[in-house]
C-alpha positions in Angstrom: 20.2 11.4 -14.4 22.5 8.4 -15.0 23.8 8.7 -11.4 20.3 8.8 -10.1 19.3 5.7 -12.1 22.4 3.8 -10.9 21.7 4.9 -7.3 18.1 3.7 -7.5 19.2 0.3 -8.9 21.6 0.0 -6.0 18.9 0.9 -3.4 16.5 -1.6 -5.0 19.1 -4.3 -4.7 19.7 -3.3 -1.0 16.0 -3.3 -0.3 15.7 -6.9 -1.7 18.5 -8.0 0.7 16.8 -6.6 3.9 15.3 -9.4 6.0 11.5 -9.4 5.7 11.4 -6.4 3.3 11.0 -8.4 0.1 8.1 -10.3 1.7 6.3 -7.1 2.7 6.9 -5.7 -0.8 5.2 -8.8 -2.3 2.4 -8.5 0.2 2.0 -4.8 -0.8 1.4 -5.7 -4.4 -1.6 -7.9 -3.6 -2.9 -5.4 -1.1 -2.6 -2.7 -3.8 -4.4 -4.8 -6.3 -7.3 -5.4 -4.0 -7.7 -1.7 -3.4 -7.3 -0.9 -7.1 -10.0 -3.4 -7.9 -12.6 -2.0 -5.5 -12.2 1.7 -4.7 -12.9 3.0 -8.3 -16.2 1.0 -8.5 -17.6 1.7 -5.0 -20.3 4.1 -6.1 -21.2 2.1 -9.1 -21.7 -1.0 -6.9 -23.7 0.9 -4.3 -26.0 3.0 -6.6 -26.3 0.9 -9.7 -26.0 -2.7 -8.4 -27.5 -2.5 -5.0 -29.9 0.4 -5.8 -28.9 2.9 -3.1 -29.8 6.5 -3.6 -27.2 9.2 -3.5 -28.2 10.0 0.1 -28.2 6.4 1.4 -24.9 5.7 -0.4 -23.5 8.7 1.4 -24.7 7.5 4.7 -23.3 4.0 3.9 -19.9 5.5 3.2 -20.0 7.7 6.3 -20.9 5.0 8.7 -18.4 2.6 7.2 -15.6 5.2 7.4 -16.4 6.1 11.0 -16.3 2.4 12.0 -13.1 1.9 10.1 -11.5 4.8 11.9 -12.5 3.5 15.4 -11.5 -0.2 14.7 -8.3 0.7 12.9 -7.3 2.9 15.8 -7.9 0.2 18.4 -6.0 -2.4 16.2 -3.1 0.0 15.7 -2.6 0.6 19.5 -2.9 -3.2 20.0 -0.3 -3.9 17.4 2.2 -1.6 19.0 1.8 -3.4 22.3 2.2 -7.0 21.2 5.6 -8.5 20.4 4.7 -9.6 16.9 2.3 -7.7 14.6 2.5 -10.6 12.0 -0.7 -12.2 13.4 -2.4 -8.8 13.5 -1.7 -8.5 9.8 -3.2 -12.0 9.2 -6.3 -11.1 11.3 -6.8 -8.0 9.2 -6.4 -9.9 6.0 -8.9 -12.6 7.0 -11.4 -9.9 7.9 -10.8 -8.6 4.4 -11.6 -12.0 2.9 -14.9 -12.2 4.8 -15.8 -8.6 4.0 -15.3 -8.9 0.3 -17.0 -12.3 0.1 -20.0 -10.7 1.8 -20.0 -8.0 -0.9 -19.7 -10.6 -3.6 -22.8 -12.5 -2.6 -25.1 -10.1 -0.8 -27.1 -7.2 -2.2 -29.0 -6.3 1.0 -28.2 -2.8 2.2 -28.1 -3.6 5.9 -26.1 -6.8 5.5 -23.6 -5.0 3.4 -23.4 -2.2 6.0 -22.5 -4.8 8.6 -19.8 -6.4 6.4 -18.4 -3.0 5.5 -18.5 -1.5 9.0 -17.2 -4.5 10.9 -15.1 -6.8 8.6 -13.8 -4.2 6.2 -13.4 -1.8 9.1 -10.9 -4.3 10.6 -9.4 -4.9 7.2 -8.7 -1.1 6.8 -5.8 -1.6 9.2 -4.0 -3.8 6.8 -2.3 -0.8 5.1 -1.0 0.6 8.3 0.3 -2.8 9.5 2.1 -3.4 6.2 4.0 -0.1 6.4 4.6 -0.5 10.2 6.2 -3.9 9.5 8.2 -2.4 6.7 9.5 0.4 9.0 10.4 -2.2 11.7 12.4 -4.2 9.1 14.3 -1.1 8.1 15.0 -0.2 11.7 16.5 -3.6 12.4 18.6 -3.5 9.2 21.9 -1.6 8.5 20.1 1.0 6.4 21.1 4.5 7.6 18.3 6.4 9.2 18.6 9.2 6.6 17.8 6.7 3.9 14.6 5.2 5.6 12.3 7.6 3.7 13.6 6.4 0.4 13.0 2.8 1.2 9.6 3.5 2.6 8.8 5.4 -0.7 9.9 2.3 -2.6 7.4 0.4 -0.6 4.7 3.0 -1.3 5.7 3.0 -5.0 4.9 -0.7 -5.2 1.5 0.0 -3.8 1.0 2.8 -6.4 2.2 0.5 -9.2 -0.8 -1.7 -8.6 -3.0 1.3 -9.4 -1.4 1.8 -12.8 -2.9 -1.5 -14.1 -5.4 -2.6 -11.4 -8.4 -0.5 -12.4 -8.1 -1.3 -16.1 -7.9 -5.1 -15.4 -10.8 -4.7 -12.9 -13.0 -3.1 -15.6 -12.6 -6.3 -17.7 -13.3 -8.5 -14.7 -16.4 -6.4 -14.1 -17.5 -6.7 -17.7 -17.2 -10.5 -17.9 -17.7 -11.6 -14.3 -19.8 -8.8 -12.7 -19.4 -7.4 -9.2 -19.3 -11.0 -7.8 -16.1 -11.7 -9.7 -14.7 -8.3 -8.8 -15.1 -8.9 -5.0 -14.0 -12.5 -5.2 -10.7 -11.3 -6.8 -10.3 -8.8 -4.0 -11.0 -11.5 -1.4 -8.5 -13.8 -3.1 -5.8 -11.0 -2.9 -6.4 -10.8 0.8 -6.1 -14.6 1.1 -2.8 -14.4 -0.6 -1.6 -11.7 1.8 -2.6 -13.9 4.8 -0.9 -16.9 3.4 2.4 -15.1 2.6 2.4 -13.4 6.0 1.8 -16.8 7.7 4.4 -18.7 5.8 7.2 -16.2 5.1 7.1 -13.3 7.6 9.5 -14.0 10.5 8.3 -13.6 14.0 9.9 -10.9 16.1 12.0 -11.8 19.1 11.4 -8.6 21.1 9.9 -9.1 24.5 6.3 -8.2 24.8 6.8 -6.2 28.0 9.4 -3.9 26.4 7.2 -3.1 23.5 4.0 -2.5 25.4 5.8 -0.2 27.8 6.9 2.1 24.9 3.4 2.0 23.4 1.4 2.6 26.6 0.9 6.4 26.0 -2.8 7.3 25.8 -4.0 8.0 22.3 -5.5 11.3 23.3 -2.2 12.5 24.6 -0.5 11.5 21.4 -3.1 13.2 19.1 -3.1 16.5 20.9 0.6 17.0 20.9 0.8 20.3 19.1 3.1 19.1 16.3 1.1 16.0 15.6 -2.3 17.7 15.9 -1.4 20.5 13.5 -0.1 18.0 11.0 -3.2 15.8 11.3 -5.4 18.8 10.6 -3.3 20.0 7.7 -3.3 16.5 6.1 -7.1 16.2 6.7 -7.5 19.5 4.8 -5.4 18.2 1.9 -7.3 14.9 1.8 -10.6 16.8 1.8 -9.5 18.9 -1.1 -8.3 15.8 -3.0 -11.6 14.0 -2.5 -13.6 17.1 -3.6 -11.5 17.4 -6.7 -11.7 13.8 -7.8 -15.5 13.8 -7.3 -15.9 17.1 -9.2 -13.5 16.5 -12.1 -15.9 14.6 -14.5 -18.7 17.0 -13.9 -16.5 20.1 -14.3 -15.0 18.8 -17.5 -18.3 17.8 -19.2 -20.7 20.4 -17.8 -18.5 23.5 -17.5 -15.6 23.1 -19.9 -17.7 21.2 -22.6 -15.3 18.2 -22.7 -16.2 14.6 -23.4 -15.6 11.3 -21.8 -12.3 10.9 -23.7 -11.0 14.0 -22.0 -11.9 12.6 -18.6 -10.0 9.4 -19.4 -6.9 11.3 -20.4 -7.1 13.5 -17.3 -7.3 10.6 -14.9 -4.6 8.6 -16.8 -1.9 11.2 -16.6 -1.1 11.3 -12.8 -0.3 7.6 -12.4 2.3 7.8 -15.2 4.2 10.5 -13.2 3.5 9.3 -9.6 6.0 6.4 -9.7 9.1 8.4 -10.8 8.0 11.3 -8.6 7.8 9.0 -5.6 11.2 7.6 -6.2 12.6 11.0 -6.9 11.1 12.6 -3.8 12.2 9.6 -1.7 15.8 10.2 -3.0 15.5 13.9 -2.1 14.3 12.9 1.4 17.8 11.3 2.0 19.3 14.7 1.5 16.9 17.1 3.2 14.5 17.1 6.1 11.1 15.5 5.3 9.2 18.5 6.7 10.6 20.7 3.9 9.2 18.2 1.3 5.8 18.1 3.1 5.5 21.9 2.9 6.5 21.7 -0.7 3.7 19.1 -1.3 1.1 21.3 0.4 2.2 24.3 -1.7 2.1 22.3 -5.0 -1.4 21.2 -4.1 -2.5 24.9 -3.6 -1.0 25.9 -7.0 -2.7 22.8 -8.6 -6.2 23.7 -7.3 -5.8 27.4 -8.2 -4.8 26.5 -11.8 -7.9 24.1 -12.0 -10.1 27.0 -10.9 -8.9 29.2 -13.8 -9.0 26.4 -16.5 -11.1 27.3 -19.5 -10.7 24.1 -21.6 -10.1 20.4 -21.0 -6.6 20.6 -22.5 -5.6 23.2 -19.9 -6.0 20.4 -17.3 -3.7 17.9 -19.0 -0.4 19.4 -18.1 -1.7 20.6 -14.7 -2.2 16.9 -13.8 1.6 16.6 -13.5 1.3 18.8 -10.4 -1.4 16.5 -9.1 1.1 13.6 -9.4 3.8 15.6 -7.7 1.8 16.7 -4.6 0.2 13.2 -4.2 3.6 11.6 -4.4 4.7 13.7 -1.4 1.6 13.6 0.7 1.0 9.9 0.2 4.7 8.7 0.1 7.0 10.8 2.2 4.2 11.5 4.6 4.1 7.9 5.9 7.7 8.1 7.1 7.1 11.7 8.2 4.4 10.6 10.6 6.3 7.5 11.7 9.2 9.8 12.8 6.9 11.4 15.3 6.4 8.1 17.0 9.4 5.9 16.1 8.5 3.3 18.8 4.9 3.1 17.6 4.9 2.7 13.8 1.5 1.1 13.7 -0.2 4.0 15.6 1.8 6.6 13.6 0.9 5.1 10.2 -2.8 4.7 11.3 -2.9 8.4 12.4 -1.8 9.3 8.8 -4.3 6.9 7.3 -7.1 8.2 9.5 -6.4 11.8 8.6 -7.1 10.7 5.0 -10.3 9.0 6.0 -11.6 12.0 7.8 -10.7 14.2 4.9 -12.5 11.8 2.6 -15.6 12.1 4.7 -15.5 15.9 4.7 -15.1 15.7 0.9 -18.1 13.3 0.5 -20.3 15.5 2.7 -19.3 18.9 1.2 -19.2 18.0 -2.5 -23.0 18.1 -3.2 -23.5 21.2 -1.0 -20.8 23.2 -2.7 -21.5 22.1 -6.2 -25.3 22.7 -5.9 -24.9 26.1 -4.2 -21.9 27.6 -6.0 -21.3 25.5 -9.1 -18.7 23.0 -10.2 -15.9 25.6 -10.8 -16.2 26.9 -7.3 -15.6 23.4 -5.9 -11.9 24.1 -6.9 -12.0 27.4 -5.0 -13.0 25.4 -1.9 -10.2 23.0 -2.6 -7.8 25.9 -2.8 -9.1 27.3 0.5 -8.6 23.9 2.2 -5.0 23.6 0.9 -4.3 27.2 1.7 -5.3 26.4 5.3 -2.9 23.4 5.2 -0.1 25.6 3.9 -0.6 28.2 6.6 -0.6 25.5 9.3 2.5 23.8 8.1 4.5 26.9 7.4 3.3 28.4 10.7 4.4 25.3 12.6 7.8 25.5 11.0 8.2 29.1 11.9 7.1 28.4 15.5 9.7 25.6 15.7 12.4 27.9 14.3 11.5 30.6 16.9 11.6 28.1 19.7 15.0 26.8 18.6 16.4 30.4 18.5 15.1 31.0 22.0 16.7 27.8 23.3 20.0 28.7 21.7 20.0 32.2 23.0 18.9 31.0 26.5 
């Protein structure tokens, strides 16, 4: 353990010395805070503040997510063609400022839908651009390629760190300043991101022609490469299961297990405590083994987690199980970014966006299926559906690995 801690201190020191990496880490803090302030309170804003019904809120989220997927895909491809993605990041941040200010001062459903679909749709690319710039900074540095997953996980850990305190602070902002204050803070965070990027991010010297030539592959051709497509489907299934679980947990604990609100608070507070050390630990492991092994481990842990939730008979049964939640999320939201970027090393923006979009599609599937499954089969069986989704992901990922191994054996024997 002491060797691990000493090693992590050295890696943190190295990360701080990589040109451009400290700047992108600071940017990631403010980006994480803006997400942590808004995402936990989305449904509360839409249903309680604006007066949407469950159905209209679902439509609102569906349309916004679809527009976000389309716009972020276009921006990701553009960012991989231009010589400097710094100004793409600034554009996305400015869109976030406009979008969140629109939410701060409007309560009209259709006006909010425009702000969400257009401006926040563009702003949804900020995450992908931050991690693409981080990957480029590591590629230009002297960091060995085997250690790239560790440093990308350090970057992802900083984003997760914002979530350990962000929602709690946001609840106080909401209490004293209302939703207007909440969205103004989020807009301010995006303004800070834009200012830091403008003043402190260095421009790249790579020629535009060289970069655009590498990134000129049609998106359809990229997506339907067997390895990429199977991984996208598997991660979509894991994301759908995660969304179903998070939406179902409070109802399951209170209406099936007979727990109270204090049990819900404990259950949701456990994973963030473990996610940060897990992210650092799995990032360290990724320097010593192939990332695809860890990805398969993450999918398997998710399957075990949802199976255990299905058989839970009391709220306290879930407490320790939440450690598994932290473990699989640390892999599927940390190592996964580098894992996808390795598929397209010359197109980090597109690669990160593909990973991000698989999460968005999974979220939409979760939003659409939750009410149907819960109403028809009950809250406990929502976790059976989660287990089925993750089982499908496990089968796909292990099947892909077996197919690769068989192909390699044929190549060697040939």
